Backbone as numpy.savetxt, mean C-alpha at the origin, in Angstrom:
# Nx Ny Nz CAx CAy CAz Cx Cy Cz
2.44 3.64 18.92 2.01 2.19 18.35 2.59 1.12 18.36
2.30 -0.28 19.07 2.85 -1.46 19.19 3.36 -1.93 17.72
4.83 -2.45 17.55 5.01 -3.38 16.37 3.87 -4.44 16.56
3.97 -4.75 15.05 3.26 -6.10 14.86 3.96 -7.38 14.90
3.51 -8.35 15.02 3.89 -9.93 14.94 4.83 -9.77 14.17
6.10 -10.59 14.09 6.98 -10.84 12.81 6.65 -12.31 12.22
6.90 -12.18 11.17 6.38 -13.61 10.10 7.23 -14.13 10.64
7.33 -15.61 10.32 8.43 -16.64 10.91 7.84 -17.64 9.57
8.80 -18.43 9.19 8.59 -19.85 8.21 7.72 -20.72 8.61
6.86 -20.99 8.09 5.37 -22.25 8.17 4.50 -21.35 8.39
4.66 -19.93 8.87 3.26 -19.12 9.05 2.41 -19.33 8.43
0.99 -18.99 8.51 -0.37 -19.41 7.61 -0.17 -17.82 7.29
-0.73 -17.55 5.67 -0.90 -16.61 5.49 -2.36 -16.30 4.91
-3.40 -15.85 4.96 -4.86 -15.85 4.67 -5.04 -14.62 3.75
-5.52 -15.36 2.53 -5.76 -14.52 1.09 -7.30 -14.10 1.44
-8.05 -12.58 1.44 -9.12 -12.30 1.25 -9.76 -11.71 0.23
-10.48 -11.13 -0.08 -10.85 -10.09 -1.17 -11.93 -9.00 -0.67
-11.25 -7.88 -0.06 -12.25 -7.17 0.35 -12.88 -6.13 -0.67
-11.89 -6.07 -1.81 -12.40 -5.29 -2.60 -12.65 -5.99 -3.98
-11.85 -6.26 -5.01 -12.28 -6.85 -6.17 -12.31 -8.55 -5.83
-12.69 -9.11 -6.60 -12.95 -10.77 -6.57 -11.72 -11.39 -7.01
-11.29 -12.62 -6.55 -10.32 -13.28 -7.39 -10.63 -14.26 -8.35
-11.96 -13.82 -8.92 -12.57 -14.51 -10.12 -11.45 -14.05 -11.21
-11.09 -12.75 -11.18 -10.64 -11.56 -12.22 -9.25 -12.43 -12.33
-8.58 -13.17 -11.62 -7.13 -13.51 -11.75 -7.31 -14.66 -12.30
-6.42 -14.82 -13.17 -6.13 -16.22 -13.91 -5.71 -17.79 -12.82
-6.08 -18.55 -13.56 -5.47 -19.78 -12.53 -4.12 -19.89 -12.55
-3.13 -19.68 -13.53 -2.03 -19.63 -13.45 -1.24 -18.69 -12.93
-1.91 -17.36 -12.77 -1.48 -16.22 -11.70 -1.78 -16.90 -10.39
-3.03 -17.31 -9.90 -3.05 -17.49 -8.50 -1.68 -18.75 -8.28
-1.66 -19.50 -8.95 -0.65 -20.76 -8.84 0.44 -20.10 -8.86
1.14 -18.92 -9.40 2.24 -18.64 -9.59 2.46 -17.55 -8.40
1.51 -17.11 -7.91 1.40 -16.23 -6.59 1.84 -16.72 -5.28
1.11 -18.07 -5.27 0.83 -18.90 -4.34 2.47 -19.52 -4.06
2.68 -20.31 -5.23 4.17 -20.51 -5.08 5.17 -19.42 -4.84
5.09 -18.42 -5.15 5.99 -17.40 -4.48 6.05 -17.37 -3.22
4.78 -17.04 -2.49 4.83 -17.09 -1.20 5.10 -18.05 -0.28
4.88 -19.78 -1.00 5.78 -20.83 -0.37 7.25 -20.69 -0.15
7.33 -20.00 -1.50 8.79 -20.13 -1.51 9.79 -19.34 -0.56
9.07 -18.43 -0.01 9.28 -17.51 0.83 8.72 -18.18 2.27
8.60 -19.53 2.14 8.19 -20.20 3.59 7.11 -19.83 4.26
6.02 -19.69 3.51 4.73 -19.00 4.17 3.72 -20.14 3.30
2.94 -20.45 4.46 1.45 -21.61 4.36 0.28 -20.62 3.82
-0.13 -20.82 2.49 -1.20 -19.63 2.06 -2.48 -20.58 2.36
-3.57 -20.19 2.49 -4.90 -20.44 2.76 -5.85 -19.02 2.11
-6.85 -19.65 1.74 -7.92 -18.58 0.96 -9.29 -18.69 1.54
-9.78 -17.34 1.76 -10.95 -17.05 2.58 -12.16 -17.84 1.81
-13.14 -17.94 2.18 -14.43 -18.74 1.64 -14.67 -18.28 0.54
-15.13 -16.95 0.38 -15.97 -15.89 -0.64 -14.77 -15.53 -1.49
-13.67 -15.43 -1.79 -12.90 -14.74 -2.58 -13.18 -14.81 -3.80
-13.73 -16.00 -4.01 -14.44 -16.18 -6.05 -15.71 -15.83 -6.14
-16.17 -15.41 -5.13 -17.75 -14.79 -5.11 -17.94 -13.72 -6.53
-18.78 -13.28 -6.95 -18.07 -12.24 -8.07 -19.45 -11.54 -8.38
-19.93 -10.45 -8.35 -21.05 -9.58 -8.77 -20.96 -8.88 -10.01
-21.87 -8.09 -10.05 -21.74 -7.30 -11.20 -20.79 -6.30 -11.49
-19.89 -5.92 -10.33 -18.83 -4.88 -10.28 -17.77 -5.65 -9.79
-17.34 -7.00 -10.35 -16.42 -7.91 -9.82 -16.07 -7.76 -8.51
-16.76 -7.70 -7.78 -16.75 -7.82 -6.47 -17.47 -8.96 -5.54
-17.99 -8.82 -4.40 -18.90 -9.69 -3.69 -19.73 -8.86 -2.66
-20.64 -9.60 -2.15 -21.78 -8.80 -1.30 -20.91 -8.32 -0.06
-21.50 -7.21 0.75 -20.68 -7.03 1.97 -20.66 -7.82 2.96
-21.56 -8.75 3.13 -21.81 -9.71 4.12 -20.69 -10.65 3.85
-20.17 -10.90 2.69 -19.41 -11.77 2.31 -17.94 -11.41 2.66
-17.63 -10.29 2.22 -16.22 -9.67 2.41 -15.96 -9.47 4.20
-17.02 -8.98 4.53 -16.68 -9.04 6.19 -16.74 -10.30 6.74
-17.56 -11.23 6.47 -17.31 -12.74 6.85 -15.80 -13.04 6.69
-15.30 -13.15 5.53 -13.69 -13.49 5.43 -12.94 -12.57 6.30
-13.01 -11.10 6.40 -12.09 -10.63 7.05 -11.97 -10.89 8.33
-13.43 -11.02 8.83 -13.65 -11.33 10.48 -12.96 -12.67 10.97
-13.25 -13.56 10.09 -12.90 -15.17 10.14 -11.12 -15.43 10.10
-10.57 -14.31 9.04 -9.04 -14.23 9.30 -8.62 -13.73 10.68
-9.12 -12.99 10.89 -8.74 -12.21 12.45 -8.74 -13.65 13.23
-9.99 -13.71 13.56 -10.67 -14.74 14.55 -9.61 -15.86 14.70
-9.17 -16.38 13.34 -8.40 -17.88 13.00 -7.08 -17.86 13.87
-6.91 -18.30 14.90 -5.67 -18.27 15.78 -4.25 -18.85 14.89
-4.50 -19.35 13.96 -3.66 -20.05 12.85 -2.98 -19.36 12.13
-3.85 -17.68 11.65 -3.47 -16.95 10.76 -2.77 -16.03 11.56
-1.39 -15.75 10.59 -0.61 -14.51 10.98 -0.72 -13.33 10.39
-0.92 -13.44 9.11 -1.15 -12.34 8.23 -2.23 -12.60 7.12
-2.51 -11.56 6.96 -3.77 -11.45 5.79 -2.82 -10.52 4.67
-3.39 -11.22 3.31 -3.34 -10.48 2.21 -4.38 -10.17 1.39
-4.58 -9.15 0.61 -5.71 -8.84 -0.08 -5.45 -9.11 -1.43
-6.53 -9.72 -2.25 -6.08 -10.20 -3.56 -5.84 -9.26 -4.41
-6.24 -8.13 -4.42 -6.23 -7.39 -5.74 -6.90 -5.84 -5.15
-6.78 -4.92 -5.72 -7.40 -3.50 -5.59 -8.68 -3.66 -5.94
-9.26 -2.30 -6.43 -10.54 -2.11 -7.04 -10.93 -0.95 -6.42
-12.54 -0.72 -6.13 -13.12 0.61 -5.63 -13.99 0.59 -4.80
-14.12 -0.45 -3.71 -15.36 -0.50 -2.93 -14.91 -1.01 -1.50
-13.66 -1.17 -1.21 -13.32 -1.51 0.20 -13.75 -0.52 1.58
-14.34 0.65 0.93 -14.96 1.45 1.94 -16.40 1.19 2.39
-16.61 0.43 1.34 -18.06 -0.02 1.89 -18.57 -1.05 3.41
-16.91 -1.61 3.60 -16.95 -2.60 4.38 -16.97 -1.59 5.94
-16.53 -0.43 6.01 -15.96 -0.09 7.10 -17.11 0.13 8.14
-18.48 0.56 7.84 -19.11 0.66 9.28 -19.34 -0.46 9.49
-19.29 -2.05 9.13 -19.59 -3.21 9.52 -18.57 -4.27 10.17
-17.49 -3.61 10.16 -16.34 -4.33 10.45 -16.48 -4.29 11.97
-16.10 -5.40 12.94 -15.72 -5.51 14.22 -14.50 -4.96 14.79
-14.08 -3.52 15.01 -12.82 -3.23 15.24 -12.68 -3.60 16.56
-13.39 -4.07 17.48 -13.10 -4.54 18.77 -12.37 -6.19 18.79
-13.02 -6.79 17.82 -12.47 -8.28 17.55 -10.90 -8.04 16.73
-10.69 -7.28 15.97 -9.93 -7.00 15.54 -8.47 -6.66 16.24
-8.98 -5.55 17.59 -8.05 -5.29 18.18 -7.64 -6.55 19.26
-8.54 -7.49 19.80 -8.56 -8.55 20.41 -7.44 -9.49 19.46
-7.53 -9.38 18.36 -6.83 -10.59 17.28 -5.76 -10.05 16.50
-4.47 -9.13 16.90 -4.12 -8.33 15.83 -3.56 -9.08 15.06
-3.38 -8.98 13.61 -2.70 -9.65 12.60 -2.46 -8.64 11.67
-1.30 -8.65 10.85 -0.93 -8.15 9.61 -1.54 -8.17 8.61
-2.31 -6.94 8.00 -3.00 -6.93 6.92 -2.13 -6.08 5.86
-1.96 -6.76 4.58 -1.26 -5.64 3.37 -2.30 -5.92 2.22
-1.80 -4.61 1.30 -2.74 -4.54 0.34 -2.14 -3.25 -0.21
-2.57 -2.83 -1.30 -2.39 -1.24 -1.71 -3.76 -1.05 -2.28
-3.39 0.34 -2.94 -4.73 0.95 -4.08 -5.95 1.11 -3.08
-6.81 0.48 -3.85 -8.22 0.47 -2.64 -8.21 0.46 -1.27
-7.24 -0.81 -0.90 -6.83 -1.21 0.37 -6.68 -0.10 1.15
-6.18 0.99 0.83 -5.74 2.18 1.70 -6.94 2.46 2.56
-8.26 2.69 2.07 -9.29 3.12 2.67 -9.46 1.60 4.12
-9.20 0.95 3.57 -9.31 -0.29 4.78 -8.41 -0.32 5.81
-7.00 -0.02 4.93 -5.83 0.00 5.93 -6.09 1.15 7.16
-6.41 2.19 6.65 -6.16 3.23 7.56 -7.49 3.36 8.71
-8.49 2.76 7.99 -9.72 2.89 8.97 -9.43 1.66 10.39
-8.80 0.70 9.76 -8.53 -0.21 10.92 -7.36 0.40 12.04
-6.55 0.98 11.30 -5.38 1.82 11.96 -6.10 2.41 12.99
-7.25 3.44 12.52 -7.89 4.70 13.10 -8.83 4.06 14.22
-9.65 3.00 13.57 -10.36 2.51 14.97 -9.93 1.14 15.81
-8.99 0.48 15.26 -8.59 -0.67 16.28 -6.86 -0.23 16.86
-6.37 0.64 16.51 -5.02 0.92 16.78 -4.03 0.09 16.31
-4.51 -0.82 15.35 -3.33 -1.70 14.81 -2.52 -0.94 13.68
-1.31 -1.45 13.77 -0.65 -1.09 12.20 -0.95 -1.97 11.12
-1.21 -1.25 9.98 -1.37 -2.08 9.00 -0.47 -1.72 7.87
-0.32 -2.41 6.61 0.65 -2.34 5.81 0.07 -1.95 4.19
0.52 -0.84 3.91 0.57 -1.04 2.25 1.54 -1.63 1.64
1.50 -2.29 0.76 2.41 -3.21 0.16 1.48 -4.22 -0.96
2.36 -5.03 -1.17 2.21 -5.98 -2.27 0.74 -6.55 -1.55
-0.32 -6.79 -2.94 -1.32 -7.57 -3.01 -0.79 -9.32 -2.97
-1.56 -10.02 -2.92 -1.68 -11.56 -2.92 -1.15 -11.65 -4.57
-2.11 -10.83 -5.57 -1.65 -11.16 -7.05 -0.33 -10.40 -7.13
0.23 -9.79 -6.43 1.52 -8.86 -6.68 2.84 -9.98 -6.61
2.45 -11.01 -6.01 3.64 -12.18 -5.83 3.71 -12.76 -7.01
2.80 -12.49 -8.36 2.98 -13.24 -9.58 4.20 -12.65 -9.96
4.43 -11.31 -10.06 5.51 -10.44 -10.47 6.95 -11.18 -10.72
7.29 -11.72 -11.97 8.81 -11.94 -12.60 9.31 -10.75 -13.26
10.48 -10.69 -13.07 11.46 -9.61 -13.40 10.88 -8.32 -12.53
11.76 -7.65 -12.03 11.74 -6.49 -10.61 11.35 -7.19 -9.29
11.00 -8.37 -9.36 10.37 -9.31 -7.69 11.08 -9.16 -6.76
12.72 -9.13 -6.69 13.56 -9.46 -5.93 13.52 -8.17 -4.95
13.42 -7.03 -5.57 13.46 -5.75 -4.83 11.83 -5.68 -4.08
11.03 -6.06 -4.50 9.85 -6.32 -4.02 9.64 -6.80 -2.87
9.76 -8.46 -3.10 9.73 -9.48 -2.17 10.98 -9.13 -1.04
11.90 -8.64 -1.43 12.92 -8.42 -0.25 12.61 -7.04 0.67
11.72 -6.07 0.24 11.38 -5.37 0.65 10.12 -5.56 1.70
9.22 -6.62 1.19 8.56 -7.00 1.76 8.71 -7.87 3.28
9.38 -8.77 3.06 9.94 -9.62 3.98 10.93 -8.95 5.06
11.74 -7.89 4.63 12.26 -7.38 5.48 11.05 -6.33 6.35
10.06 -5.88 6.32 8.97 -5.39 6.73 8.54 -5.80 7.44
8.14 -7.39 7.29 7.20 -8.43 8.00 8.19 -9.23 8.58
9.27 -9.70 8.49 9.87 -10.48 9.23 11.29 -10.03 10.00
11.58 -8.85 9.99 12.67 -8.26 10.77 12.20 -6.99 11.55
13.00 -7.35 12.70 12.72 -6.55 13.75 13.20 -5.28 13.93
14.63 -5.20 13.27 15.73 -4.01 13.38 15.47 -3.28 12.42
15.55 -1.63 12.58 15.41 -0.88 11.71 16.16 -1.16 10.33
15.78 -0.60 9.17 16.67 -0.99 8.28 15.82 -0.24 6.78
17.09 0.14 5.98 16.85 1.17 4.88 16.53 0.77 3.46
15.93 1.43 2.84 15.86 1.28 1.70 16.36 2.60 0.63
16.64 2.02 -0.69 16.74 3.25 -1.54 16.08 2.98 -3.02
16.11 3.48 -4.16 15.59 3.58 -5.56 15.72 2.05 -5.62
14.78 1.12 -6.34 14.76 -0.12 -6.94 15.81 0.34 -8.24
16.75 -0.86 -8.60 17.67 -0.27 -9.63 16.98 -0.10 -10.93
15.75 -0.63 -11.34 14.72 -0.41 -12.44 13.47 -0.50 -11.99
12.49 -0.06 -13.03 10.98 -0.06 -12.55 10.44 -0.34 -13.88
9.07 -0.77 -14.04 8.26 -1.02 -14.91 6.97 -0.33 -14.79
6.41 0.12 -16.10 4.82 0.17 -15.87 3.95 -0.61 -17.29
4.05 -1.74 -17.23 3.34 -2.75 -18.12 2.43 -3.59 -17.95
2.21 -4.43 -18.91 1.11 -5.63 -18.21 1.58 -6.59 -17.64
2.52 -6.45 -16.78 3.56 -7.92 -16.24 2.76 -9.04 -15.99
1.40 -8.58 -15.54 0.73 -9.91 -15.14 -0.01 -10.61 -16.44
0.50 -10.32 -17.46 -0.06 -11.11 -18.77 1.18 -11.82 -19.29
0.94 -13.36 -19.20 1.94 -14.27 -19.79 2.79 -13.60 -20.91
4.08 -13.67 -21.30 4.54 -12.93 -22.63 4.33 -11.85 -22.93
3.72 -11.22 -22.02 3.49 -9.63 -22.12 4.85 -8.91 -22.45
5.00 -8.10 -23.35 6.49 -7.27 -23.50 6.56 -6.44 -22.44
7.94 -6.42 -21.62 8.26 -5.44 -20.76 9.52 -4.72 -21.09
9.25 -3.20 -20.57 9.72 -2.12 -20.57 10.53 -1.58 -19.15
11.88 -1.87 -19.02 12.27 -1.38 -17.85 13.13 -0.01 -17.86
13.01 0.77 -16.88 13.44 2.31 -16.81 14.37 2.29 -15.90
15.30 2.95 -15.66 16.19 3.40 -14.73 15.67 3.75 -13.42
15.87 3.14 -12.19 15.12 3.75 -11.23 15.86 4.57 -10.30
15.30 5.76 -9.93 15.86 6.70 -9.31 14.64 7.70 -8.15
14.97 7.75 -7.10 14.15 8.68 -6.32 14.54 10.27 -6.64
13.75 11.08 -7.01 14.34 12.57 -7.18 13.38 13.54 -6.00
14.55 14.68 -6.18 14.10 15.35 -4.77 13.47 16.92 -5.40
12.59 17.03 -5.09 11.97 18.63 -4.87 12.57 19.33 -4.01
12.44 19.07 -2.86 13.05 19.93 -1.88 13.98 19.06 -0.59
15.02 19.87 -0.48 16.09 18.68 0.21 15.92 18.61 1.68
16.31 17.62 2.59 16.05 17.84 3.98 15.92 16.24 4.68
15.77 16.30 5.69 15.71 15.21 6.49 14.50 15.14 7.72
13.44 14.22 7.45 12.47 14.39 8.58 12.11 12.88 8.98
11.88 13.05 10.33 11.33 11.35 10.94 9.91 11.66 11.59
9.22 10.62 11.32 7.72 11.02 11.77 6.80 9.53 11.21
5.56 9.45 11.89 4.91 8.63 11.73 4.43 8.52 10.22
4.30 7.18 9.76 3.92 6.94 8.19 2.23 6.66 7.92
1.86 7.56 6.84 0.58 7.37 6.17 0.44 7.70 5.12
-0.48 6.83 4.57 -0.67 7.48 3.14 -0.85 6.42 1.94
-0.80 6.21 0.89 -0.96 5.66 -0.07 -2.02 5.96 -1.33
-2.79 5.15 -1.58 -3.71 5.65 -3.38 -4.44 7.03 -2.53
-3.81 8.11 -3.27 -4.36 9.68 -2.59 -6.03 9.61 -2.76
-6.74 9.17 -3.95 -7.71 9.83 -4.17 -8.80 8.48 -3.17
-8.35 7.66 -2.85 -8.90 6.47 -1.82 -8.70 6.93 -0.31
-7.62 7.41 -0.16 -7.22 8.31 1.32 -8.39 9.31 1.45
-8.43 10.02 0.64 -9.37 11.01 0.53 -11.00 10.89 0.57
-11.17 9.41 0.72 -12.46 9.19 0.68 -12.86 9.10 2.38
-11.92 9.10 2.93 -12.23 9.06 4.50 -12.14 10.58 5.18
-11.91 11.62 4.31 -12.14 12.47 4.98 -13.74 13.04 5.59
-13.39 13.54 6.83 -14.98 13.58 6.96 -15.75 12.41 7.63
-15.28 11.10 7.71 -15.70 10.08 8.44 -15.06 9.54 9.56
-15.69 8.89 10.57 -14.78 8.45 11.80 -13.48 7.48 11.34
-13.54 6.95 10.29 -12.02 6.20 9.76 -11.05 6.94 9.33
-10.72 8.05 9.31 -9.61 8.96 8.70 -9.03 8.99 10.04
-7.74 8.42 10.62 -6.88 8.45 11.27 -6.35 9.91 11.24
-5.61 10.34 12.73 -5.06 11.93 12.59 -3.65 11.66 11.95
-3.45 12.31 10.63 -2.19 11.85 10.28 -1.45 13.33 10.18
-1.86 14.26 10.73 -1.16 15.50 10.63 0.29 15.25 11.11
1.16 15.79 11.12 2.59 16.27 11.76 3.15 14.70 11.18
2.89 14.21 9.85 3.26 12.76 9.48 4.44 12.73 8.56
5.06 11.57 8.33 5.51 11.61 6.40 4.50 10.93 5.55
3.80 12.06 4.80 2.69 11.34 4.06 3.46 10.83 2.51
2.79 9.75 2.44 3.09 8.79 1.07 1.76 9.16 0.38
1.99 9.42 -1.12 0.83 9.45 -2.10 1.22 8.70 -3.44
0.32 8.34 -3.67 0.22 7.79 -5.48 -0.92 7.51 -6.12
-1.19 7.55 -7.19 -2.55 7.27 -8.17 -2.10 6.46 -9.34
-3.14 6.23 -9.79 -2.88 5.37 -10.83 -3.21 6.15 -12.34
-3.45 5.28 -13.36 -3.37 6.03 -14.66 -4.68 6.53 -14.69
-5.84 6.21 -14.25 -6.88 6.96 -13.89 -7.00 8.24 -13.84
-5.71 8.91 -13.07 -5.62 10.08 -12.23 -4.61 10.96 -13.34
-5.45 11.96 -13.82 -4.58 12.79 -14.85 -3.99 13.85 -13.95
-2.85 14.64 -14.38 -2.25 15.59 -13.50 -3.61 16.57 -12.84
-4.61 17.11 -13.34 -5.37 17.82 -12.75 -6.20 17.01 -11.29
-6.44 15.84 -11.80 -7.11 15.38 -10.77 -6.27 15.07 -9.48
-4.97 14.88 -10.25 -3.92 14.54 -8.91 -3.64 15.93 -8.02
-3.51 17.02 -8.81 -3.44 18.32 -8.31 -4.66 18.74 -7.17
-5.75 18.54 -7.53 -7.01 18.68 -6.61 -6.95 17.99 -5.48
-6.60 16.46 -5.52 -6.86 15.50 -4.18 -5.58 15.94 -3.61
-4.41 16.31 -3.99 -3.33 16.64 -2.94 -3.64 18.03 -2.26
-4.27 19.02 -3.08 -4.85 20.23 -2.58 -5.52 19.83 -1.22
-6.60 19.11 -1.72 -7.78 18.77 -0.72 -6.94 18.08 0.55
-6.26 16.74 0.28 -5.86 16.38 1.65 -5.05 17.52 2.57
-3.82 17.68 1.81 -3.20 18.70 2.60 -3.95 20.02 3.35
-4.70 20.48 2.89 -5.54 21.49 3.40 -6.56 20.46 4.74
-6.82 19.30 4.61 -7.42 19.05 5.68 -6.53 18.07 6.95
-5.35 17.82 6.41 -4.83 17.02 7.85 -3.79 18.36 8.12
-3.30 19.55 7.72 -2.71 20.54 8.69 -1.01 20.11 8.11
-0.27 20.42 9.15 1.10 20.28 8.83 1.47 18.83 8.60
2.52 18.51 7.74 3.22 17.44 7.49 4.67 17.71 7.75
5.58 16.58 8.24 7.10 16.46 8.22 7.55 16.16 7.01
7.32 15.74 6.13 7.80 15.20 4.87 6.64 14.49 3.98
7.00 14.73 2.65 6.11 14.04 1.69 7.00 13.39 0.42
6.30 12.08 0.24 7.02 11.21 -0.76 5.86 10.54 -1.52
6.09 10.85 -3.24 5.32 10.90 -4.12 5.62 9.47 -5.01
4.69 8.40 -5.25 4.66 7.39 -5.81 5.12 7.75 -7.26
5.37 6.76 -7.98 5.76 7.12 -9.51 4.50 7.12 -10.24
4.35 7.80 -10.93 3.29 7.97 -11.94 3.06 6.89 -13.17
1.90 6.51 -13.34 1.99 5.47 -14.57 2.14 6.24 -15.85
2.77 5.87 -16.84 2.73 7.01 -18.01 1.47 7.13 -18.55
0.62 6.24 -18.70 -0.95 6.85 -19.19 -1.51 8.07 -18.21
-1.01 8.56 -17.28 -1.46 9.23 -16.44 -1.37 10.93 -17.07
-0.27 10.54 -17.58 0.07 12.16 -18.52 1.22 12.78 -17.67
1.35 12.44 -16.38 2.11 13.50 -15.61 3.62 13.51 -15.78
3.91 14.97 -15.99 5.38 14.95 -16.49 6.31 15.50 -14.99
7.30 15.74 -15.00 8.11 16.48 -13.92 8.21 17.77 -14.01
7.85 18.38 -15.19 7.50 19.69 -15.26 5.95 19.94 -14.39
5.13 19.15 -14.87 3.65 19.76 -14.27 3.71 19.19 -12.95
4.56 18.38 -12.18 4.42 17.73 -11.21 5.03 18.96 -10.42
6.07 19.72 -10.95 6.96 20.91 -9.94 5.83 21.85 -10.21
5.02 21.89 -11.10 4.36 23.03 -11.20 3.16 23.27 -10.09
2.62 21.77 -9.93 1.87 21.22 -8.87 2.02 21.94 -7.56
3.34 21.09 -7.30 4.14 21.40 -5.90 4.35 22.66 -5.44
4.93 23.33 -6.19 5.03 24.86 -6.02 3.83 25.76 -5.63
2.79 25.09 -6.05 1.39 25.92 -5.42 1.25 25.91 -3.94
1.82 24.86 -3.23 1.68 24.50 -1.64 3.02 25.04 -0.88
3.02 26.18 -0.54 4.22 26.60 0.10 5.09 25.95 1.22
4.27 25.35 1.99 4.94 24.27 3.08 5.63 23.13 2.42
5.65 23.07 1.10 6.47 22.22 0.67 7.84 22.29 0.23
7.71 23.88 0.32 9.24 24.19 0.11 10.05 24.37 1.49
9.42 23.99 2.69 9.85 23.99 3.86 10.09 22.59 4.63
9.97 21.55 3.73 10.17 20.22 4.47 10.81 19.24 3.54
11.09 18.19 3.68 11.84 17.36 2.33 10.54 16.82 1.89
10.63 16.45 0.19 9.86 15.92 -0.66 10.79 15.24 -1.89
10.26 13.99 -1.43 10.79 13.40 -2.85 9.41 12.72 -3.72
9.87 12.48 -5.11 9.06 12.09 -6.06 9.91 10.79 -6.83
8.96 9.92 -7.35 9.37 9.06 -8.31 9.45 7.67 -7.30
9.08 7.59 -6.37 9.27 6.89 -5.21 8.63 5.36 -5.70
9.19 4.03 -4.96 8.46 2.81 -5.16 7.21 2.76 -4.49
6.30 3.41 -4.75 4.75 2.84 -4.50 4.19 3.30 -5.31
2.82 2.56 -5.20 1.62 2.79 -6.25 1.33 1.95 -7.27
1.37 2.16 -8.58 0.69 1.21 -9.69 1.72 0.71 -10.52
3.09 1.01 -10.39 4.10 0.68 -11.18 4.67 0.05 -10.33
6.13 -1.22 -11.01 6.47 -2.00 -10.36 8.13 -1.87 -10.27
8.65 -2.31 -9.12 8.30 -2.94 -7.84 7.88 -2.01 -7.01
7.26 -2.70 -6.02 6.78 -1.72 -4.69 7.49 -2.00 -3.63
7.60 -1.16 -2.73 7.69 -1.42 -1.55 6.73 -1.72 -0.37
7.02 -1.73 0.62 5.93 -1.83 1.92 5.76 -0.72 2.77
5.05 0.03 3.12 4.90 0.64 4.29 4.08 0.51 5.62
4.51 0.84 6.51 3.72 0.51 8.11 2.96 1.29 8.06
1.71 1.67 8.01 0.78 2.37 8.17 0.44 2.67 9.85
0.99 4.11 10.45 1.17 4.12 11.91 2.56 3.89 12.41
3.61 3.14 11.72 4.53 3.01 12.09 5.46 4.47 12.20
6.71 4.16 11.76 7.54 5.28 11.95 9.08 5.53 10.86
9.33 6.11 10.73 10.15 6.55 9.49 10.94 7.36 9.34
12.16 7.67 8.73 13.08 8.68 8.46 13.42 8.83 6.79
12.92 10.11 6.40 13.61 10.00 5.10 14.71 10.83 4.79
15.43 10.85 4.16 16.85 11.99 3.96 17.18 11.86 2.32
16.84 13.01 2.10 17.16 13.18 0.71 18.48 13.53 0.25
19.39 13.68 1.09 20.54 13.77 0.13 21.30 12.10 0.04
20.78 11.24 0.86 21.08 10.05 0.63 19.85 9.25 -0.46
18.82 10.18 -0.50 17.72 9.29 -1.48 17.28 8.00 -0.65
17.31 8.18 0.96 17.16 6.82 1.50 15.93 6.89 2.23
14.84 5.96 2.36 14.21 5.64 3.47 14.20 4.72 4.67
14.38 5.04 5.76 14.51 4.23 6.98 13.59 4.13 7.81
13.18 2.63 7.88 12.15 2.11 8.69 12.32 2.05 10.26
12.05 2.48 11.31 12.18 2.62 12.58 11.57 2.03 13.44
10.08 1.76 13.20 8.92 1.30 13.90 7.99 0.66 12.82
7.95 -0.68 12.95 7.06 -1.35 12.12 6.56 -2.57 12.28
């Protein structure tokens, strides 16, 4: 898979809302996220329909498709950021003009519910996509340096680079002004030792599973798989979702599991109990507590790209992105 265009200072970034609406964001949050991207040298523009808002805090399929197609069609737009996650980006998949996207390749980045959209575009258009910060993620203050540095390395740098754990992480209402913040020591933990190199796929586990049995699921066997879930996923649902995905895709080369939100009830003991049910995970490198998912900060993953994981150094190296 070919590497995507690398952003340069002055490039235009379009914000679209393929899942929930930007109407749920505060005016101050939008201003702060915009200013953060401008400080990185990027010019921010917005889709026509991002503030449309229906009974499910989203907008019509037609409106969301229109903004997606317009962003890819516009020659001035070099990258596309999603506003935020949600529950319904998979509604769009039958209506996307994947040939249009193939002819006008653009960076597309978001996470959570955007996992479905990103993997469908990779499967149907052959484009690398990215699981990483939303537009709204750029509101983050405190821990934002790790997140922004990882994003900009992925989007602006051509040479391979390596990441280790963020020094600290948080799981709080960081998007609310003056909300109390609690920071924890950051460290990636090892379940099975080893080194692996392979294609990168994954993101939000329950969302990725929505693509099983559809034409929008890429062939992700033999990959380095990344999975995470939010506070709505209790250990039992994470366990069955992981089982379903591993049964569907066949052997993988490595597994990296994102940090669990504290409300999920997941513990290290429970996670080990779940992982021990899968014999293949005893023979490949597995790390957990990784900087992906619904805690902060986030690193950025190139879907369809290539990476190497090394448990001895607790390091992830991006090779093709």
